[in-house]
All heavy atoms as an XYZ file, in Angstrom:
755
protein
N      -8.887    -18.180     48.882
C     -10.263    -18.489     48.534
C     -10.458    -19.969     48.663
O      -9.774    -20.748     48.037
C     -10.553    -17.959     47.076
C     -11.919    -18.168     46.643
S     -12.154    -17.365     45.042
C     -13.759    -18.059     44.628
N     -11.497    -20.330     49.315
C     -11.821    -21.789     49.614
C     -12.636    -22.429     48.460
O     -12.816    -23.602     48.481
C     -12.543    -21.973     50.906
C     -11.665    -21.644     52.158
O     -10.413    -21.911     51.983
O     -12.234    -21.383     53.172
N     -13.116    -21.616     47.547
C     -13.930    -22.107     46.526
C     -15.251    -21.332     46.354
O     -15.633    -20.566     47.208
N     -15.820    -21.552     45.262
C     -17.045    -20.972     44.894
C     -18.213    -21.875     45.078
O     -18.220    -23.022     44.620
C     -17.060    -20.527     43.406
C     -18.280    -19.821     42.874
C     -18.549    -18.451     43.366
O     -17.610    -17.733     43.763
N     -19.808    -18.123     43.550
N     -19.212    -21.406     45.879
C     -20.427    -22.266     45.981
C     -21.337    -22.026     44.699
O     -21.512    -20.923     44.271
C     -21.281    -21.736     47.213
C     -20.575    -22.056     48.526
O     -20.020    -23.135     48.657
N     -20.626    -21.156     49.481
N     -21.661    -23.181     44.161
C     -22.509    -23.255     42.993
C     -23.626    -24.185     43.194
O     -23.668    -25.010     44.160
C     -21.692    -23.580     41.693
C     -21.212    -24.999     41.762
C     -20.550    -22.629     41.540
C     -20.728    -25.508     40.461
N     -24.712    -24.121     42.337
C     -25.805    -25.021     42.396
C     -25.932    -25.579     40.981
O     -26.004    -24.868     39.895
C     -27.049    -24.340     42.756
O     -26.787    -23.726     44.165
C     -28.164    -25.252     42.860
N     -26.072    -26.875     40.863
C     -26.401    -27.499     39.603
C     -27.647    -28.309     39.709
O     -28.048    -28.824     40.789
C     -25.184    -28.444     39.059
C     -23.985    -27.595     38.820
C     -24.941    -29.518     39.986
N     -28.355    -28.493     38.604
C     -29.584    -29.241     38.533
C     -29.394    -30.474     37.740
O     -28.903    -30.283     36.574
C     -30.706    -28.376     38.023
C     -32.060    -28.912     38.355
C     -33.193    -27.950     37.903
C     -34.398    -28.065     38.822
N     -35.380    -27.148     38.548
N     -29.600    -31.649     38.359
C     -29.499    -32.908     37.586
C     -30.757    -33.718     37.681
O     -31.193    -33.953     38.867
C     -28.254    -33.714     38.058
C     -26.945    -32.874     37.875
C     -28.210    -35.064     37.392
C     -25.768    -33.571     38.490
N     -31.388    -33.984     36.576
C     -32.628    -34.765     36.585
C     -33.734    -34.155     37.482
O     -34.412    -34.857     38.047
C     -32.346    -36.286     36.913
N     -33.743    -32.885     37.377
C     -34.771    -32.146     38.214
C     -34.400    -31.896     39.702
O     -35.205    -31.258     40.342
N     -33.288    -32.473     40.128
C     -32.965    -32.205     41.534
C     -31.790    -31.223     41.560
O     -30.859    -31.274     40.696
C     -32.452    -33.587     42.176
C     -33.539    -34.506     42.366
O     -34.606    -34.227     42.729
N     -33.281    -35.755     41.914
N     -31.840    -30.384     42.609
C     -30.817    -29.316     42.762
C     -29.740    -29.774     43.780
O     -30.093    -30.293     44.779
C     -31.488    -27.982     43.275
O     -32.522    -27.654     42.278
C     -30.431    -26.887     43.353
N     -28.502    -29.535     43.381
C     -27.365    -29.925     44.194
C     -26.340    -28.790     44.473
O     -25.872    -28.187     43.469
C     -26.590    -31.078     43.542
C     -27.454    -32.352     43.366
C     -28.066    -32.501     42.095
C     -27.632    -33.202     44.324
C     -28.848    -33.674     41.950
C     -28.389    -34.322     44.190
C     -29.042    -34.564     42.968
O     -29.821    -35.666     42.790
N     -26.218    -28.411     45.693
C     -25.185    -27.459     46.038
C     -23.842    -27.986     46.024
O     -23.576    -29.145     46.596
C     -25.595    -26.887     47.449
C     -26.257    -28.097     48.002
C     -26.843    -28.884     46.882
N     -22.860    -27.367     45.291
C     -21.537    -27.858     45.214
C     -20.517    -26.738     45.512
O     -20.920    -25.547     45.506
C     -21.316    -28.452     43.813
C     -22.145    -29.597     43.310
C     -21.852    -29.842     41.846
C     -21.935    -30.862     44.147
N     -19.251    -27.060     45.646
C     -18.230    -26.142     45.857
C     -17.209    -26.360     44.809
O     -16.642    -27.452     44.737
C     -17.661    -26.182     47.237
C     -16.633    -25.088     47.458
C     -16.216    -24.995     48.917
C     -17.299    -24.197     49.664
N     -16.703    -23.616     50.875
N     -16.938    -25.338     43.989
C     -15.919    -25.473     42.873
C     -14.592    -24.769     43.481
O     -14.704    -23.647     43.889
C     -16.377    -24.750     41.682
N     -13.566    -25.455     43.472
C     -12.273    -24.939     43.935
C     -11.740    -23.886     43.073
O     -10.845    -23.030     43.506
C     -11.234    -26.091     44.144
O     -11.033    -26.797     42.956
N     -11.975    -23.863     41.783
C     -11.473    -22.934     40.849
C     -12.503    -22.605     39.771
O     -13.535    -23.361     39.613
C     -10.206    -23.462     40.025
O     -10.695    -24.640     39.219
C      -9.139    -23.921     40.987
N     -12.366    -21.521     39.022
C     -13.291    -21.205     37.995
C     -13.392    -22.316     36.943
O     -14.412    -22.614     36.407
C     -12.744    -19.854     37.408
C     -11.997    -19.186     38.478
C     -11.395    -20.395     39.299
N     -12.215    -22.952     36.656
C     -12.225    -24.085     35.674
C     -13.026    -25.181     36.231
O     -13.733    -25.836     35.483
C     -10.740    -24.494     35.402
C     -10.666    -25.720     34.491
C     -11.134    -25.495     33.112
O     -11.514    -24.279     32.673
O     -11.382    -26.395     32.337
N     -12.847    -25.459     37.556
C     -13.627    -26.606     38.103
C     -15.123    -26.288     38.071
O     -15.901    -27.196     37.729
C     -13.199    -26.807     39.511
C     -14.013    -28.015     40.123
S     -13.810    -29.599     39.313
C     -12.204    -30.007     39.532
N     -15.552    -25.030     38.256
C     -16.929    -24.651     38.188
C     -17.433    -24.883     36.727
O     -18.512    -25.467     36.540
C     -17.090    -23.186     38.542
C     -18.579    -22.687     38.337
C     -18.772    -21.219     38.566
O     -17.791    -20.544     39.005
O     -19.945    -20.768     38.394
N     -16.602    -24.475     35.741
C     -16.979    -24.644     34.372
C     -17.154    -26.213     34.005
O     -18.125    -26.528     33.410
C     -15.917    -24.104     33.397
C     -16.295    -24.048     31.954
C     -15.292    -23.294     31.059
N     -14.081    -24.163     30.868
C     -14.037    -25.195     29.932
N     -15.070    -25.536     29.253
N     -12.916    -25.814     29.826
N     -16.217    -27.012     34.516
C     -16.336    -28.444     34.325
C     -17.599    -29.020     35.001
O     -18.261    -29.938     34.364
C     -15.090    -29.161     34.857
C     -13.789    -28.895     33.986
C     -12.573    -29.492     34.641
C     -13.922    -29.425     32.598
N     -17.900    -28.579     36.198
C     -19.063    -29.087     36.915
C     -20.376    -28.826     36.166
O     -21.191    -29.545     35.931
C     -19.096    -28.549     38.254
C     -18.084    -29.048     39.245
S     -18.287    -28.131     40.778
C     -17.298    -29.349     41.828
N     -20.360    -27.593     35.684
C     -21.577    -27.113     34.877
C     -21.716    -27.893     33.512
O     -22.786    -28.293     33.160
C     -21.551    -25.622     34.693
C     -21.709    -24.878     35.962
C     -21.971    -23.382     35.762
N     -21.977    -22.622     36.954
C     -22.976    -22.581     37.899
N     -24.045    -23.342     37.672
N     -22.783    -21.905     38.954
N     -20.599    -28.067     32.883
C     -20.568    -28.847     31.633
C     -20.955    -30.297     31.933
O     -21.722    -30.952     31.112
C     -19.199    -28.851     30.941
C     -18.857    -27.523     30.297
C     -17.340    -27.568     29.848
C     -19.695    -27.234     29.079
N     -20.516    -30.912     33.007
C     -20.850    -32.243     33.391
C     -22.342    -32.385     33.688
O     -23.006    -33.345     33.149
C     -19.988    -32.706     34.609
N     -22.893    -31.407     34.375
C     -24.371    -31.439     34.646
C     -25.128    -31.366     33.282
O     -26.081    -32.070     33.170
C     -24.670    -30.295     35.606
N     -24.686    -30.442     32.448
C     -25.374    -30.388     31.144
C     -25.329    -31.659     30.395
O     -26.259    -32.110     29.817
C     -24.737    -29.319     30.286
C     -25.045    -27.865     30.702
C     -24.276    -26.860     29.913
O     -23.958    -27.211     28.740
O     -24.109    -25.744     30.389
N     -24.187    -32.365     30.420
C     -23.985    -33.637     29.648
C     -24.839    -34.759     30.334
O     -25.589    -35.425     29.650
C     -22.516    -34.012     29.724
N     -24.874    -34.730     31.650
C     -25.774    -35.756     32.354
C     -27.242    -35.472     31.994
O     -27.980    -36.420     31.660
C     -25.574    -35.674     33.880
C     -24.089    -36.154     34.221
C     -26.572    -36.434     34.570
C     -23.686    -35.754     35.621
N     -27.606    -34.211     32.088
C     -29.056    -33.951     31.762
C     -29.412    -34.280     30.288
O     -30.491    -34.702     30.080
C     -29.359    -32.436     32.060
C     -29.464    -32.207     33.584
O     -29.928    -33.053     34.315
N     -28.931    -31.065     34.037
N     -28.520    -34.057     29.412
C     -28.789    -34.401     27.969
C     -28.964    -35.858     27.863
O     -29.884    -36.351     27.217
C     -27.680    -33.858     27.113
N     -28.085    -36.714     28.470
C     -28.202    -38.123     28.409
C     -29.413    -38.643     29.136
O     -30.085    -39.530     28.663
C     -26.878    -38.824     28.882
C     -25.757    -38.625     27.956
C     -24.632    -39.428     28.262
C     -23.552    -39.163     27.241
N     -22.370    -39.948     27.384
N     -29.730    -37.992     30.251
C     -30.872    -38.285     31.042
C     -32.143    -38.078     30.171
O     -33.015    -38.893     30.127
C     -30.979    -37.616     32.355
C     -32.173    -37.851     33.129
C     -32.279    -39.028     33.913
C     -33.349    -37.039     32.984
C     -33.421    -39.237     34.711
C     -34.436    -37.406     33.711
C     -34.508    -38.415     34.527
O     -35.658    -38.700     35.185
N     -32.155    -36.982     29.537
C     -33.317    -36.665     28.656
C     -33.555    -37.658     27.629
O     -34.685    -38.011     27.247
C     -33.196    -35.202     28.095
N     -32.403    -38.120     26.952
C     -32.549    -39.166     25.953
C     -33.087    -40.428     26.497
O     -33.939    -40.985     25.924
C     -31.132    -39.375     25.273
N     -32.616    -40.849     27.630
C     -33.047    -42.053     28.256
C     -34.588    -41.883     28.736
O     -35.431    -42.792     28.675
C     -32.284    -42.517     29.475
C     -30.913    -43.215     29.004
C     -29.716    -42.653     29.366
C     -31.007    -44.386     28.243
C     -28.544    -43.285     28.950
C     -29.842    -45.007     27.858
C     -28.580    -44.410     28.162
O     -27.428    -45.071     27.781
N     -34.909    -40.687     29.237
C     -36.302    -40.314     29.644
C     -37.216    -40.485     28.493
O     -38.345    -41.035     28.584
C     -36.345    -39.013     30.192
C     -37.630    -38.677     30.959
O     -38.201    -39.631     31.592
O     -38.071    -37.598     30.890
N     -36.825    -40.108     27.292
C     -37.669    -40.123     26.114
C     -37.787    -41.623     25.646
O     -38.784    -42.068     25.172
C     -37.147    -39.328     24.981
N     -36.670    -42.387     25.818
C     -36.621    -43.766     25.282
C     -37.320    -44.730     26.229
O     -38.016    -45.720     25.907
C     -35.206    -44.260     25.022
C     -35.113    -45.501     24.355
C     -33.666    -45.728     23.937
C     -33.507    -47.126     23.191
N     -32.110    -47.329     22.769
N     -37.238    -44.422     27.506
C     -37.782    -45.292     28.566
C     -38.634    -44.454     29.515
O     -38.319    -44.324     30.752
C     -36.671    -45.983     29.386
C     -35.728    -46.774     28.508
C     -34.469    -46.276     28.263
C     -36.053    -47.994     27.929
C     -33.559    -47.088     27.433
C     -35.220    -48.704     27.164
C     -33.969    -48.288     26.953
N     -39.801    -44.007     29.101
C     -40.565    -43.049     29.976
C     -41.096    -43.731     31.205
O     -41.416    -43.112     32.233
C     -41.715    -42.597     29.134
C     -41.802    -43.643     28.071
C     -40.394    -44.173     27.819
N     -41.288    -45.162     31.220
C     -41.857    -45.875     32.338
C     -40.805    -46.206     33.389
O     -41.221    -46.756     34.444
C     -42.526    -47.130     31.808
C     -43.729    -46.748     30.971
O     -44.351    -45.611     31.157
O     -44.091    -47.557     30.094
N     -39.477    -46.071     33.034
C     -38.476    -46.326     34.022
C     -38.372    -45.307     35.072
O     -38.717    -44.115     34.901
C     -37.125    -46.548     33.347
C     -36.962    -47.668     32.386
C     -36.938    -48.962     33.208
C     -36.680    -50.144     32.296
N     -36.664    -51.467     33.014
N     -37.840    -45.665     36.235
C     -37.689    -44.718     37.379
C     -36.560    -43.754     37.094
O     -35.685    -43.986     36.263
C     -37.464    -45.403     38.698
O     -36.140    -45.989     38.657
N     -36.530    -42.665     37.828
C     -35.379    -41.713     37.674
C     -34.146    -42.446     38.056
O     -33.140    -42.260     37.347
C     -35.614    -40.435     38.557
C     -34.373    -39.563     38.658
C     -36.858    -39.658     38.181
N     -34.107    -43.239     39.085
C     -32.917    -43.947     39.482
C     -32.416    -44.873     38.363
O     -31.196    -44.959     38.068
C     -33.172    -44.759     40.801
N     -33.356    -45.540     37.708
C     -32.940    -46.431     36.617
C     -32.307    -45.655     35.483
O     -31.302    -45.988     34.934
C     -34.147    -47.213     36.021
C     -34.576    -48.339     36.982
O     -33.829    -48.793     37.839
O     -35.782    -48.804     36.789
N     -32.917    -44.517     35.138
C     -32.422    -43.679     34.056
C     -31.023    -43.134     34.429
O     -30.149    -42.996     33.554
C     -33.382    -42.606     33.622
C     -34.635    -43.219     32.854
C     -35.673    -42.154     32.612
C     -36.780    -42.224     33.597
N     -37.918    -41.459     33.232
N     -30.944    -42.698     35.656
C     -29.578    -42.224     36.094
C     -28.521    -43.361     36.070
O     -27.351    -43.109     35.768
C     -29.658    -41.497     37.464
C     -30.329    -40.177     37.398
C     -30.491    -39.660     38.824
C     -29.535    -39.187     36.576
N     -28.931    -44.602     36.392
C     -28.087    -45.710     36.344
C     -27.643    -45.945     34.943
O     -26.362    -46.232     34.639
C     -28.764    -47.014     36.838
N     -28.589    -45.813     33.904
C     -28.137    -45.888     32.526
C     -27.143    -44.852     32.164
O     -26.170    -45.123     31.402
C     -29.449    -45.758     31.608
C     -30.417    -46.825     31.749
C     -31.747    -46.527     31.430
C     -30.148    -48.061     32.171
C     -32.708    -47.450     31.498
C     -31.128    -49.086     32.280
C     -32.429    -48.765     31.893
N     -27.366    -43.669     32.632
C     -26.416    -42.555     32.318
C     -24.995    -42.863     32.911
O     -23.934    -42.731     32.233
C     -26.923    -41.152     32.889
C     -25.855    -40.050     32.839
C     -28.163    -40.719     32.098
N     -25.076    -43.326     34.123
C     -23.803    -43.743     34.835
C     -23.066    -44.838     34.143
O     -21.841    -44.733     33.865
C     -24.082    -44.179     36.265
O     -24.823    -43.165     36.980
C     -22.834    -44.541     37.031
N     -23.773    -45.835     33.601
C     -23.177    -46.918     32.891
C     -22.562    -46.438     31.637
O     -21.392    -46.739     31.243
C     -24.214    -48.064     32.560
C     -23.620    -49.083     31.750
S     -22.389    -50.052     32.589
C     -23.274    -51.133     33.570
N     -23.271    -45.547     30.866
C     -22.826    -44.965     29.671
C     -21.582    -44.171     29.874
O     -20.571    -44.264     29.136
C     -23.950    -44.070     29.059
C     -23.624    -43.584     27.772
O     -22.826    -42.630     27.605
N     -24.164    -44.173     26.653
N     -21.545    -43.369     30.910
C     -20.375    -42.512     31.252
C     -19.199    -43.365     31.638
O     -18.089    -43.090     31.297
C     -20.650    -41.510     32.340
C     -21.624    -40.376     31.854
C     -21.039    -39.605     30.700
O     -19.874    -39.208     30.774
O     -21.724    -39.416     29.716
N     -19.463    -44.421     32.413
C     -18.308    -45.330     32.823
C     -17.773    -46.054     31.634
O     -16.492    -46.179     31.540
C     -18.860    -46.378     33.852
N     -18.582    -46.493     30.711
C     -18.127    -47.122     29.472
C     -17.231    -46.145     28.750
O     -16.171    -46.450     28.225
C     -19.273    -47.688     28.618
C     -19.868    -48.911     29.341
C     -18.731    -48.037     27.228
C     -21.195    -49.336     28.754
N     -17.727    -44.920     28.558
C     -16.925    -43.884     27.795
C     -15.617    -43.572     28.479
O     -14.587    -43.521     27.796
C     -17.782    -42.560     27.724
O     -18.914    -42.763     26.986
N     -15.627    -43.534     29.811
C     -14.332    -43.271     30.504
C     -13.358    -44.454     30.400
O     -12.212    -44.130     30.109
C     -14.641    -43.060     31.998
C     -13.446    -42.729     32.816
C     -13.732    -42.524     34.255
N     -12.535    -42.241     35.016
C     -12.528    -41.839     36.212
N     -13.653    -41.579     36.830
N     -11.409    -41.577     36.820
N     -13.836    -45.598     30.483
C     -12.984    -46.836     30.310
C     -12.376    -46.870     28.878
O     -11.162    -47.173     28.707
C     -13.692    -48.134     30.744
C     -14.014    -48.111     32.290
C     -12.856    -49.351     30.346
C     -14.955    -49.204     32.706
N     -13.228    -46.653     27.873
C     -12.853    -46.565     26.532
C     -11.666    -45.506     26.350
O     -10.671    -45.831     25.776
C     -13.951    -46.285     25.619
O     -15.021    -47.391     25.808
C     -13.560    -46.311     24.124
N     -11.919    -44.386     26.885
C     -10.907    -43.335     26.792
C      -9.594    -43.668     27.531
O      -8.490    -43.365     26.956
C     -11.520    -41.976     27.329
N      -9.719    -44.218     28.647
C      -8.529    -44.661     29.416
C      -7.713    -45.687     28.614
O      -6.453    -45.639     28.543
C      -8.883    -45.212     30.770
C      -9.339    -44.249     31.731
C      -9.863    -44.775     32.988
O     -10.373    -45.917     33.040
N      -9.723    -44.079     34.099
N      -8.412    -46.682     28.012
C      -7.761    -47.665     27.154
C      -7.044    -47.050     25.940
O      -5.921    -47.412     25.607
C      -8.685    -48.711     26.695
C      -9.076    -49.605     27.894
C     -10.049    -50.768     27.464
N     -10.347    -51.712     28.536
C     -11.206    -52.643     28.397
N     -11.838    -52.895     27.259
N     -11.406    -53.473     29.398
N      -7.741    -46.113     25.339
C      -7.125    -45.382     24.195
C      -5.878    -44.590     24.599
O      -4.875    -44.616     23.879
C      -8.193    -44.434     23.498
C      -9.150    -45.161     22.713
C     -10.242    -44.185     22.084
C     -11.246    -44.936     21.302
N     -12.231    -44.060     20.724
N      -5.909    -44.004     25.718
C      -4.835    -43.236     26.248
C      -3.615    -44.162     26.597
O      -2.459    -43.904     26.203
C      -5.153    -42.465     27.508
S      -6.122    -40.931     27.186
N      -3.942    -45.359     27.143
C      -2.889    -46.283     27.442
C      -2.237    -46.845     26.195
O      -1.035    -47.029     26.086
C      -3.473    -47.456     28.295
N      -3.037    -47.122     25.196
C      -2.573    -47.595     23.867
C      -1.683    -46.485     23.252
O      -0.648    -46.801     22.695
C      -3.668    -47.877     22.916
C      -4.478    -49.162     23.287
O      -3.933    -49.980     24.128
O      -5.505    -49.361     22.714
N      -2.145    -45.244     23.368
C      -1.341    -44.133     22.687
C      -0.021    -43.983     23.501
O       1.057    -43.776     22.875
C      -2.116    -42.791     22.748
C      -3.229    -42.761     21.831
S      -2.526    -43.042     20.150
C      -3.136    -41.636     19.316
N       0.003    -44.135     24.819
C       1.201    -44.084     25.624
C       2.216    -45.129     25.147
O       3.385    -44.906     25.096
C       0.899    -44.165     27.045
C       0.315    -42.912     27.685
C      -0.071    -43.125     29.162
O       0.310    -44.129     29.798
O      -0.764    -42.195     29.693
N       1.684    -46.304     24.936
C       2.542    -47.421     24.464
C       3.153    -47.104     23.064
O       4.330    -47.305     22.836
C       1.817    -48.765     24.419
C       1.616    -49.325     25.753
C       2.872    -49.560     26.586
O       3.812    -50.101     26.023
O       2.940    -49.233     27.755
N       2.301    -46.579     22.203
C       2.808    -46.234     20.828
C       3.898    -45.081     20.868
O       4.864    -45.150     20.206
C       1.671    -45.775     19.970
C       0.756    -46.904     19.547
C      -0.452    -46.518     18.708
C      -1.364    -47.643     18.424
N      -2.539    -47.283     17.679
N       3.684    -44.154     21.795
C       4.579    -43.062     22.035
C       5.921    -43.636     22.513
O       6.995    -43.192     21.981
C       4.068    -41.962     22.953
C       2.909    -41.253     22.197
C       5.172    -41.089     23.375
C       2.037    -40.293     23.157
N       5.887    -44.482     23.522
C       7.072    -45.058     24.046
C       7.808    -45.827     23.002
O       9.052    -45.735     22.832
C       6.769    -46.041     25.203
C       6.418    -45.313     26.425
C       5.972    -46.335     27.564
C       5.465    -45.592     28.813
N       5.061    -46.591     29.844
N       7.130    -46.533     22.150
C       7.696    -47.359     20.999
C       8.338    -46.367     20.037
O       9.459    -46.581     19.619
C       6.649    -48.169     20.338
C       7.201    -49.016     19.216
N       8.043    -50.032     19.375
C       7.036    -48.866     17.895
C       8.458    -50.561     18.176
N       7.752    -49.839     17.245
N       7.634    -45.277     19.716
C       8.248    -44.296     18.691
C       9.465    -43.672     19.316
O      10.436    -43.448     18.554
C       7.206    -43.292     18.285
C       6.114    -43.821     17.349
C       5.003    -42.703     17.278
C       6.648    -44.165     16.112
N       9.405    -43.319     20.517
C      10.638    -42.741     21.239
C      11.783    -43.623     21.214
O      12.922    -43.291     20.959
C      10.273    -42.271     22.680
C       9.321    -41.070     22.616
C      11.536    -41.971     23.496
C       8.722    -40.711     24.005
N      11.560    -44.999     21.437
C      12.611    -45.977     21.435
C      13.138    -46.107     20.043
O      14.358    -46.144     19.837
C      12.031    -47.332     21.924
O      12.961    -48.322     21.803
N      12.268    -46.110     19.055
C      12.718    -46.310     17.677
C      13.554    -45.090     17.251
O      14.546    -45.141     16.511
C      11.530    -46.452     16.701
C      10.956    -47.885     16.715
C       9.844    -47.996     15.675
O       9.322    -46.964     15.207
O       9.566    -49.155     15.347
N      13.032    -43.908     17.619
C      13.777    -42.589     17.243
C      15.133    -42.633     17.910
O      16.119    -42.281     17.309
C      12.985    -41.384     17.682
O      11.681    -41.416     17.127
C      13.692    -40.140     17.379
N      15.162    -43.027     19.158
C      16.449    -43.103     19.890
C      17.415    -44.087     19.246
O      18.637    -43.719     19.046
N      16.941    -45.197     18.866
C      17.804    -46.253     18.253
C      18.272    -45.709     16.872
O      19.441    -45.899     16.476
C      16.932    -47.504     17.909
O      16.741    -48.131     19.142
N      17.386    -45.015     16.128
C      17.773    -44.431     14.850
C      18.888    -43.395     15.038
O      19.862    -43.434     14.376
C      16.549    -43.848     14.153
C      16.869    -43.115     12.929
C      17.116    -43.798     11.656
C      17.009    -41.703     12.923
C      17.445    -43.151     10.481
C      17.364    -41.062     11.726
C      17.592    -41.677     10.569
O      17.822    -41.051      9.414
N      18.695    -42.506     16.004
C      19.646    -41.440     16.239
C      20.956    -41.963     16.735
O      22.080    -41.459     16.386
C      19.106    -40.438     17.250
C      17.927    -39.555     16.721
C      17.444    -38.721     17.898
C      18.355    -38.711     15.582
N      20.973    -43.062     17.496
C      22.210    -43.682     17.956
C      23.020    -44.330     16.750
O      24.206    -44.361     16.802
C      21.936    -44.752     18.997
C      21.526    -44.188     20.336
C      21.217    -45.297     21.375
O      21.335    -46.466     21.044
O      20.654    -44.943     22.376
N      22.257    -44.836     15.827
C      22.864    -45.575     14.760
C      23.091    -44.680     13.545
O      23.656    -45.172     12.533
C      22.060    -46.783     14.412
C      22.077    -47.812     15.503
O      23.087    -48.045     16.026
N      20.939    -48.329     15.719
N      22.718    -43.503     13.527
C      22.822    -42.642     12.341
C      24.253    -42.372     11.925
O      24.549    -42.305     10.672
C      22.053    -41.321     12.526
C      21.708    -40.684     11.120
C      22.795    -40.326     13.404
C      20.666    -39.606     11.228
N      25.085    -42.278     12.872
C      26.535    -41.987     12.581
C      27.226    -43.225     12.137
O      28.278    -43.219     11.508
C      27.213    -41.348     13.715
C      26.846    -39.927     13.970
O      26.360    -39.334     13.053
O      26.902    -39.528     15.142
N      26.664    -44.394     12.405
C      27.351    -45.684     12.081
C      27.220    -46.117     10.610
O      27.783    -46.959     10.096
C      26.775    -46.766     12.999
C      27.088    -46.535     14.499
C      26.467    -47.586     15.316
C      26.824    -47.280     16.742
N      26.081    -48.220     17.684
N      26.239    -45.382      9.899
C      26.025    -45.739      8.511
C      27.025    -45.098      7.495
O      27.699    -44.252      7.602
C      24.556    -45.337      8.114
C      23.606    -46.149      8.904
C      22.209    -45.772      8.342
C      21.262    -46.679      9.122
N      19.849    -46.480      8.724
């Protein structure tokens, strides 16, 4: 199966997409819902701005969220590495006490 053809609507525009798996389809639909929710909030706050401007705000918001999440993951990976190292040192020295 090459994928499922789906259609999502974002900011009033319809986009045909192809989802490679049912999970990807679900993610695409959830993403469209999230975009539309944020777009609606910006639309209410800035009714005189263009659709492109409001979508740029949504994009900036999503990019900030993604970068923040990536940084948190990197910090967690460092903490995990540190804990693994400490656990390894503890286990190596447990018999020496």
